KEVEX-153766 format. One line per 4 residues: their letters; for each residue x, y, z of C-alpha. Coordinates in Angstrom, 2 decimals. Layout:
BEGIN
a	X:Y:Z; ...
***
This chain:
BEGIN
megv	21.56:-39.55:31.09; 20.92:-40.92:34.50; 18.92:-38.67:36.38; 17.66:-36.94:33.32
flhg	13.91:-38.48:33.26; 11.93:-37.22:36.32; 9.64:-40.16:35.55; 12.18:-42.75:33.51
rnrs	14.52:-43.74:36.33; 13.33:-47.48:36.56; 12.63:-47.49:32.82; 14.49:-50.08:30.16
nraq	17.63:-48.86:28.53; 15.55:-49.36:25.12; 13.55:-46.28:26.43; 16.51:-44.11:27.27
halr	18.19:-45.20:24.01; 15.20:-44.29:21.84; 14.96:-40.69:23.73; 18.56:-39.94:23.11
mvll	18.09:-40.85:19.38; 15.57:-38.32:19.04; 18.15:-35.97:20.50; 19.88:-36.34:16.99
tttp	16.83:-35.60:14.81; 17.47:-32.88:11.87; 14.28:-30.84:10.71; 14.92:-29.29:7.59
vwaq	12.53:-26.18:7.16; 13.24:-26.55:3.65; 15.10:-29.19:1.76; 17.37:-27.58:-1.15
tapl	17.86:-30.72:-3.12; 16.59:-29.02:-6.44; 16.09:-25.40:-7.69; 13.02:-23.75:-6.37
qvnp	10.75:-21.91:-8.92; 9.12:-19.12:-7.90; 5.92:-18.35:-9.98; 4.50:-14.89:-7.96
lsqq	0.93:-14.32:-8.57; 0.40:-10.80:-10.00; -2.93:-8.92:-9.07; -3.56:-5.63:-10.14
aqdl	-5.18:-3.90:-7.33; -6.74:-0.34:-7.64; -6.29:1.92:-4.87; -9.75:3.71:-4.74
qkqq	-8.27:6.96:-2.94; -5.11:7.32:-5.20; -6.47:5.70:-8.48; -3.23:3.90:-8.61
qapr	-2.40:0.04:-9.30; 0.16:-2.22:-7.54; 0.78:-5.90:-8.20; 0.42:-8.53:-5.37
vsag	3.52:-10.62:-4.97; 3.13:-14.13:-3.24; 5.31:-17.13:-2.69; 2.51:-19.40:-4.50
slqp	2.99:-22.78:-4.27; 6.94:-22.29:-2.72; 5.80:-22.27:0.98; 4.09:-25.39:2.21
svts	1.83:-25.24:5.28; 2.82:-23.69:8.15; -0.05:-23.98:10.77; 1.20:-26.54:13.32
wrvs	3.38:-24.07:15.29; 0.10:-22.03:16.33; -0.59:-25.36:18.49; 1.39:-25.43:22.04
tlps	0.06:-28.58:23.80; 2.29:-31.48:24.17; 1.26:-35.31:24.57; 1.63:-36.91:28.09
ekpc	4.45:-39.20:27.86; 6.63:-41.54:29.86; 9.31:-41.27:29.93; 9.62:-37.57:29.95
fvvq	12.08:-35.02:31.41; 11.48:-31.51:32.39; 12.97:-28.42:30.28; 13.48:-25.55:32.45
klvl	15.13:-23.85:29.45; 15.28:-23.88:25.83; 18.15:-22.17:23.65; 18.44:-21.35:20.22
egph	21.93:-21.53:19.17; 23.70:-21.01:15.85; 25.14:-18.30:13.31; 23.09:-15.33:12.31
vasf	20.91:-16.36:15.55; 19.45:-12.82:16.41; 17.86:-12.79:13.14; 15.48:-15.63:14.77
hfaq	14.66:-13.77:17.85; 11.20:-14.61:16.99; 11.70:-18.39:17.20; 13.42:-18.14:20.39
ryln	10.33:-16.19:21.94; 8.43:-19.20:20.46; 10.36:-21.72:22.32; 9.98:-19.76:25.55
ryag	6.41:-20.93:25.83; 7.70:-24.81:26.27; 9.75:-23.84:29.27; 8.57:-25.92:32.43
rcvg	6.90:-28.77:30.36; 7.86:-32.42:30.71; 8.77:-33.67:27.33; 8.98:-36.92:25.95
eqgl	9.95:-38.28:22.56; 7.33:-37.44:20.60; 7.26:-33.81:22.46; 10.60:-33.25:21.40
rqiv	9.59:-34.29:17.58; 6.75:-31.84:17.83; 8.70:-28.92:19.43; 11.43:-28.95:16.56
arvs	8.58:-29.60:14.00; 6.87:-26.17:15.15; 9.85:-24.11:15.61; 10.58:-25.03:11.90
dril	7.26:-24.29:10.86; 7.40:-20.96:12.86; 10.85:-19.99:11.00; 9.31:-21.01:7.64
aegy	6.47:-18.32:8.43; 8.75:-15.79:8.55; 9.95:-16.59:5.18; 12.89:-18.34:5.82
itte	12.58:-20.95:3.23; 16.14:-22.30:3.11; 16.91:-22.33:7.21; 16.79:-25.77:9.03
vklp	16.70:-26.31:12.71; 18.81:-29.21:14.65; 18.52:-30.79:17.71; 22.21:-31.70:18.66
qqnl	23.37:-34.86:21.05; 23.43:-33.03:24.50; 23.37:-33.61:28.29; 19.89:-32.71:29.69
ssgt	20.65:-32.97:33.23; 20.85:-29.26:33.41; 17.31:-28.82:32.25; 18.16:-26.75:29.50
lklv	17.50:-27.88:25.84; 19.22:-26.74:23.12; 18.39:-26.32:19.37; 20.57:-25.45:16.26
vipg	19.37:-23.28:13.66; 21.71:-23.10:10.51; 20.46:-20.61:8.41; 20.51:-20.78:4.71
ilqg	22.51:-18.02:3.15; 22.40:-16.00:-0.08; 25.20:-16.58:-2.22; 24.26:-13.86:-4.98
fkla	22.24:-12.86:-7.53; 22.41:-13.51:-11.33; 20.83:-12.89:-14.53; 19.74:-15.88:-16.78
pdsa	21.34:-16.06:-20.16; 18.15:-15.16:-21.69; 17.16:-12.42:-19.44; 17.12:-8.69:-20.15
pldw	19.00:-5.89:-18.30; 18.18:-5.71:-14.63; 19.24:-3.86:-11.62; 18.51:-6.00:-8.69
rsaf	20.50:-3.73:-6.13; 17.95:-1.21:-5.84; 14.92:-3.54:-5.88; 16.06:-6.30:-3.55
plrp	16.71:-5.94:0.32; 19.03:-8.61:0.31; 23.02:-8.88:-0.27; 25.13:-11.60:-0.71
gdvl	25.90:-13.01:2.61; 22.54:-12.36:4.06; 20.02:-14.86:5.50; 17.77:-15.47:2.60
nlra	14.23:-14.69:3.33; 11.37:-15.35:1.02; 9.56:-11.98:2.10; 12.58:-10.01:1.00
leqg	12.43:-11.60:-2.22; 8.84:-10.62:-2.56; 9.51:-7.39:-1.79; 11.91:-6.83:-4.47
leqi	9.82:-8.53:-7.09; 6.76:-6.04:-6.12; 9.60:-3.13:-6.57; 10.50:-4.25:-10.04
kqia	6.71:-4.97:-11.01; 5.93:-1.44:-10.14; 7.42:-0.79:-13.57; 4.66:-1.54:-16.11
sqdv	7.05:-2.06:-18.96; 9.25:-4.83:-17.12; 8.35:-8.24:-15.66; 10.51:-11.08:-13.83
hmni	10.55:-14.52:-12.96; 12.71:-16.05:-10.46; 14.33:-19.28:-9.59; 16.21:-20.43:-6.27
epgd	18.85:-22.68:-7.23; 21.78:-24.48:-4.81; 24.71:-22.34:-4.60; 28.49:-23.21:-4.43
qpgt	28.76:-24.05:-0.85; 26.39:-25.98:1.20; 24.06:-23.96:3.03; 23.79:-21.36:0.20
svvv	21.83:-20.43:-2.65; 21.85:-18.38:-5.74; 18.64:-16.22:-6.92; 18.62:-16.43:-10.65
ltaa	16.33:-13.62:-12.26; 14.94:-13.52:-15.83; 13.48:-10.11:-16.67; 11.46:-9.42:-19.95
rtkp	10.92:-5.81:-21.29; 8.21:-3.87:-23.65; 8.39:-0.38:-24.78; 9.73:2.04:-21.95
wrvt	7.39:4.83:-22.24; 3.47:5.69:-22.76; 1.52:8.31:-23.77; -2.05:8.88:-22.98
vgan	-4.55:11.37:-24.04; -8.00:11.86:-22.25; -10.74:14.01:-22.42; -13.72:14.22:-20.06
negf	-16.49:16.91:-18.73; -15.77:16.49:-15.10; -14.34:19.96:-14.70; -15.96:23.15:-12.86
kstg	-18.26:25.34:-14.80; -16.31:28.34:-13.37; -13.21:27.54:-14.89; -14.18:24.86:-17.86
rdqg	-16.54:21.95:-17.60; -14.65:20.01:-20.40; -11.08:18.93:-19.93; -8.35:17.39:-22.11
sisl	-5.13:16.07:-20.67; -1.95:14.27:-21.83; 0.60:12.02:-19.88; 4.04:10.67:-20.30
aidq	5.12:7.93:-18.23; 9.01:7.08:-18.70; 10.21:3.67:-16.92; 13.46:3.90:-15.23
plrm	15.23:7.29:-16.48; 17.57:6.83:-13.77; 18.05:2.78:-14.40; 17.04:2.01:-10.64
ndal	13.68:0.61:-11.29; 12.29:4.10:-10.79; 9.11:5.91:-12.45; 8.78:9.23:-13.98
tlsv	5.09:10.62:-14.72; 4.23:13.89:-16.21; 0.83:14.97:-16.71; -0.63:18.30:-18.37
shsl	-4.36:19.14:-18.53; -5.94:22.00:-19.86; -9.94:23.28:-20.12; -11.55:22.95:-23.33
plsn	-11.83:24.75:-25.90; -8.30:25.94:-25.72; -9.45:29.25:-27.30; -12.06:29.80:-24.88
devg	-11.30:33.62:-23.20; -14.21:33.70:-20.89; -13.06:30.63:-18.29; -10.53:28.35:-18.08
srnw	-8.05:26.37:-16.21; -4.36:24.54:-16.76; -2.68:21.89:-14.85; 0.72:20.31:-14.68
slde	2.12:17.48:-12.53; 5.36:15.93:-12.18; 6.18:12.57:-10.15; 9.29:10.59:-9.65
ripw	9.50:7.41:-7.60; 12.88:5.58:-6.48; 12.68:1.97:-4.86; 15.40:0.81:-2.48
gwwn	14.83:-2.29:-1.12; 12.55:-1.80:1.66; 12.40:1.84:0.90; 10.59:4.18:-1.30
vday	11.23:7.76:-2.30; 8.46:9.77:-3.98; 9.25:13.41:-5.13; 6.44:15.45:-6.76
assy	5.52:18.85:-7.96; 2.05:20.40:-9.47; 1.02:23.74:-10.53; -2.85:24.74:-11.01
gffq	-4.24:28.15:-12.63; -7.47:29.26:-13.52; -9.09:32.50:-14.91; -12.58:33.92:-15.20
qllg	-14.64:36.74:-16.15; -16.58:38.44:-13.43; -19.52:40.96:-14.27; -19.16:44.34:-11.91
gtqt	-21.76:47.15:-11.98; -20.08:48.78:-15.02; -17.41:46.77:-16.18; -16.09:43.22:-16.37
frss	-13.33:42.08:-14.15; -10.55:38.98:-14.90; -10.29:36.88:-11.74; -7.46:34.53:-11.65
gtaq	-5.44:32.37:-9.41; -2.28:30.24:-8.90; -1.28:27.36:-6.92; 1.80:25.30:-6.69
tfgi	2.52:22.07:-4.49; 5.60:20.26:-3.98; 7.02:17.68:-1.64; 8.63:14.51:-0.69
rvsr	7.69:11.57:0.71; 9.82:8.79:2.06; 8.14:5.06:3.28; 9.34:2.11:4.20
vvhr	8.03:-1.45:4.43; 8.71:-2.56:8.55; 6.62:-5.72:8.36; 5.55:-8.41:5.58
tkng	3.57:-11.59:5.69; 2.43:-14.08:2.61; -1.01:-12.05:3.14; 0.02:-8.28:3.64
rttv	2.32:-5.38:4.72; 2.84:-2.79:6.63; 4.05:0.45:5.65; 5.15:3.87:7.64
qasi	5.75:7.07:5.79; 6.82:10.79:6.36; 6.50:13.45:4.00; 7.06:17.63:3.66
dgre	4.81:19.67:1.61; 4.68:22.78:0.35; 2.11:25.07:-1.12; 1.95:28.48:-2.82
adny	-1.17:30.36:-3.54; -1.77:33.69:-5.23; -5.42:35.56:-6.25; -5.51:38.24:-8.88
idgt	-8.00:40.77:-10.36; -7.26:42.09:-13.17; -3.57:41.13:-12.81; -3.08:42.46:-9.58
aiai	-2.29:40.39:-6.53; -4.64:40.24:-3.53; -2.00:40.28:-0.77; -4.20:38.95:2.06
qhrh	-5.03:35.77:-0.02; -1.28:34.99:-0.82; -0.45:31.42:0.76; 3.03:30.17:1.18
trsv	2.56:27.22:3.70; 4.30:24.06:4.80; 3.43:21.03:6.61; 5.00:17.62:7.64
slgi	2.81:14.38:7.98; 3.78:10.88:9.52; 1.45:7.86:8.84; 1.22:4.20:8.75
aqrq	-0.61:1.96:5.98; -1.77:-1.42:6.22; -2.36:-3.78:3.09; -4.24:-7.26:3.66
ymga	-5.28:-9.99:1.23; -8.01:-11.92:2.90; -8.62:-14.66:0.16; -9.39:-12.84:-3.10
aqld	-10.38:-9.69:-1.22; -7.82:-6.60:-0.91; -7.76:-4.11:2.36; -6.03:-1.26:2.43
asit	-6.09:0.98:5.82; -3.88:3.96:6.44; -3.94:6.76:8.80; -1.86:9.99:8.92
yqhg	-0.95:12.83:11.18; -0.33:16.01:9.44; 0.94:19.44:11.19; 1.61:22.82:10.02
vpwf	5.23:24.06:10.32; 7.08:27.29:9.64; 10.41:25.58:7.61; 11.35:26.89:4.53
ngqw	10.16:30.37:4.84; 6.64:28.90:5.30; 3.90:31.41:7.19; 3.21:31.26:10.76
dpst	1.13:32.55:13.36; 1.78:35.32:15.71; 3.43:34.30:19.24; -0.12:34.42:20.95
pnaq	-2.71:33.29:18.03; -6.58:33.85:18.38; -8.29:30.60:18.76; -11.19:32.13:16.75
iprf	-9.16:32.37:13.67; -7.39:29.67:11.21; -4.43:28.62:12.41; -0.71:27.88:9.99
dyql	0.27:25.81:12.97; -2.85:23.29:12.40; -2.97:19.69:13.43; -4.91:17.50:10.93
mlsd	-5.78:13.84:11.43; -6.51:11.86:8.03; -7.79:8.04:7.31; -8.39:6.11:4.54
valq	-9.72:2.66:4.01; -10.57:0.86:0.86; -11.92:-2.44:0.22; -11.86:-4.58:-2.93
wplh	-14.23:-7.83:-2.83; -14.84:-10.15:-5.69; -18.34:-11.72:-5.50; -19.64:-14.74:-7.18
wgtq	-23.37:-14.79:-8.60; -24.03:-17.94:-10.50; -21.36:-18.18:-13.07; -20.73:-14.24:-13.08
tlsl	-18.01:-12.51:-10.86; -19.08:-9.25:-9.52; -16.64:-6.65:-7.96; -17.74:-4.95:-4.76
ssal	-15.41:-1.54:-3.84; -15.86:0.62:-1.07; -13.83:3.43:0.28; -13.96:5.56:3.25
hwqy	-12.03:8.67:3.46; -12.35:10.96:7.15; -10.90:13.94:8.26; -10.59:15.75:11.66
spdr	-8.88:18.83:13.03; -8.92:20.27:16.61; -8.04:23.67:14.94; -10.01:25.98:12.82
lyae	-8.55:25.50:9.44; -7.94:27.90:6.27; -10.53:26.98:3.40; -7.74:25.05:1.42
dyig	-7.65:22.56:4.13; -11.26:21.76:4.33; -12.65:18.83:3.39; -15.15:19.36:0.66
iggp	-17.89:16.55:-0.47; -20.16:16.95:-3.64; -18.84:16.16:-6.98; -17.35:13.31:-9.14
ftvr	-14.26:12.67:-6.98; -16.34:12.37:-3.59; -19.85:11.91:-3.73; -21.21:11.38:-6.96
gfeg	-24.56:12.67:-8.41; -23.38:16.30:-8.01; -21.32:18.49:-10.57; -18.95:19.70:-7.77
ddvl	-19.50:23.47:-8.59; -20.76:24.05:-5.18; -19.67:21.67:-2.28; -20.24:21.25:1.45
saed	-16.92:22.06:2.94; -15.78:22.41:6.75; -13.10:21.38:9.08; -14.16:17.91:9.90
gyys	-16.19:15.28:7.65; -16.12:11.92:5.92; -17.36:10.55:2.63; -17.94:6.78:1.48
rnql	-17.79:5.43:-2.06; -19.45:2.37:-2.93; -19.41:0.79:-6.52; -20.73:-2.99:-7.67
tlpl	-19.32:-3.70:-10.92; -20.61:-6.57:-13.35; -18.51:-7.57:-16.12; -20.14:-8.46:-19.27
srsg	-18.68:-12.20:-20.43; -15.55:-11.27:-22.39; -16.57:-8.18:-24.30; -14.47:-5.88:-22.10
vsly	-17.40:-4.02:-21.13; -18.65:-3.67:-17.35; -21.78:-2.35:-15.99; -21.64:-0.66:-12.49
tgwd	-23.92:0.91:-9.85; -23.44:2.53:-6.57; -24.20:4.91:-3.72; -22.08:7.37:-2.07
ygrv	-22.37:9.36:1.10; -20.83:11.99:3.07; -21.08:14.69:6.00; -19.28:17.52:7.20
wgpd	-19.23:19.52:10.48; -16.61:21.99:12.39; -16.65:25.40:13.97; -16.82:27.29:11.01
fayp	-19.69:25.24:9.22; -22.44:27.73:8.34; -25.47:25.26:7.28; -26.02:23.16:10.46
rghv	-29.20:21.77:8.99; -27.69:20.71:5.80; -24.14:18.85:6.47; -25.23:15.98:4.46
vsgv	-24.91:15.02:0.79; -25.89:11.50:-0.77; -25.97:10.19:-4.43; -26.65:7.08:-6.50
fvgt	-25.21:6.35:-10.11; -25.28:3.93:-12.68; -23.04:3.52:-15.69; -20.80:1.50:-18.33
qgav	-17.30:1.43:-18.83; -14.89:-0.44:-21.43; -12.14:-0.71:-23.83; -11.65:-0.75:-27.52
tshi	-8.50:-2.74:-28.12; -6.14:-2.14:-25.09; -5.34:1.41:-26.44; -8.86:2.95:-25.77
qwdv	-10.96:3.06:-22.56; -13.93:4.96:-21.95; -16.59:5.30:-19.39; -20.05:6.89:-19.38
slgw	-22.26:7.20:-16.03; -25.42:9.04:-14.99; -25.88:10.24:-11.52; -28.75:11.56:-9.48
plia	-28.63:13.39:-5.91; -30.61:11.78:-3.12; -29.74:13.71:-0.17; -28.63:17.50:-0.45
pawl	-29.26:21.09:1.60; -31.96:23.36:-0.09; -29.26:25.93:-0.89; -27.05:23.53:-2.92
ptse	-27.79:23.50:-6.67; -28.57:19.87:-8.12; -29.70:18.48:-11.25; -32.41:15.70:-11.68
alvk	-29.87:13.66:-13.77; -26.08:14.19:-14.47; -24.25:12.63:-17.17; -20.33:12.06:-16.91
asvq	-18.34:10.64:-19.64; -14.46:10.14:-20.15; -12.63:8.68:-22.92; -8.39:7.65:-22.99
vsf	-6.15:6.72:-25.65; -2.91:5.35:-24.93; 0.02:4.13:-27.25
***
């Protein structure tokens, strides 16, 4: 290696021999000497905007610390040699492009024995941080007189999946974005576990064991299942006075009707009592979610109808209406770390609506609109806290016979080719107060459009699902606005009962907003919720309006209650 060391030509043979020995160093990213046990941590996290639960799947203790790669300083050593270029080689090297970018930061450095060890250890940690837990990095013997340092990556390969002898049947193909022969990656395994755990009636444990060939691994799955269907019956007083304050509902959830880790949900609701001839409403919805590795496809449809009696000068009229919505949404996880994931999604939606007087359709109020949406969402775990954020762009389109505007639309009237921006941010944060653990949840929904919109696309505030403390019969609505919902929950020991309190705030504005001096509503509330066994859940709250326009009807105190029975 004569001439390699810029500062070491007169050094002893012992120093040069020591440096040559470093070039034979092998640094494994993860030693595969025994089966690896994955015990993913499950955390049910409530999305405040969509009221749905999703599990958190993480590496647990499988992944060691991977912080050293963030440091790029090297020790000053003699002898050392100048490395003009660092090259990562090996099979599947394209999968490790991020590691090559990391190595580029050391180009032009004068590197000695300790520096070489640190570079190998750091790039190994960088690869480990991306989830390649069975991959290793080696420094082969080489001549460094050219100024090029070569490192070899030896990827850990997935030999295949198999079910444990005591496992229930499980379709791993639709859940995991890995196939035999792929480079094994922990993030892809976490994605598959999360897809499986979306199904309420099944759970899974995973082992990673050495394969038949060196450098290969077998993923062993043990699945457990319970009853694949659930029925939930509920009642609440969160409806509207004009179409039925009291509401009853029943829902049926069926797990894996297609045997693809999919989930089907059918819900029906109706105003109570069913025999009321004065006012009433009914609603049904259907949703089917199908996972496929990094992807999810969600197809959905719903129908809503109402009727009410209107008093005229000499007679009573029956006013009624129907609305149907339907659509399909495709989403893909594009980036995943041990603490979060990034998802992009696209959807196309349709809406059909009609209003009637004594059974005769009001033609001018007929709607058949279509829209497309593009969005990006981020879920981030910060210790025990969870943050969800999303932004969506929505555009009206004429596809599939959708209503459309004239070739020269009037800018002063609503448009069917509208543009709309939507954003949601939700935070779940456990707090500790002495021996008690409280839960703080905060959610913000925001909407903006540069166009004039039809009323069905307005944002409305003031009601049990936006700003609490208001009935929701009359709301503030406009093209643009936002509302914030904030709640602090205190569990009472192990009784299953919790106390909560909170404050909500909302504001709307826009070109068609008719009340410029009354665009804000705010309310506070207290309540209690709990469960009687695991099958009966209840919630009772008391709310008050704090801020409201003078024209908006309010109550001094508003009681809301709901109960659900599942079996």
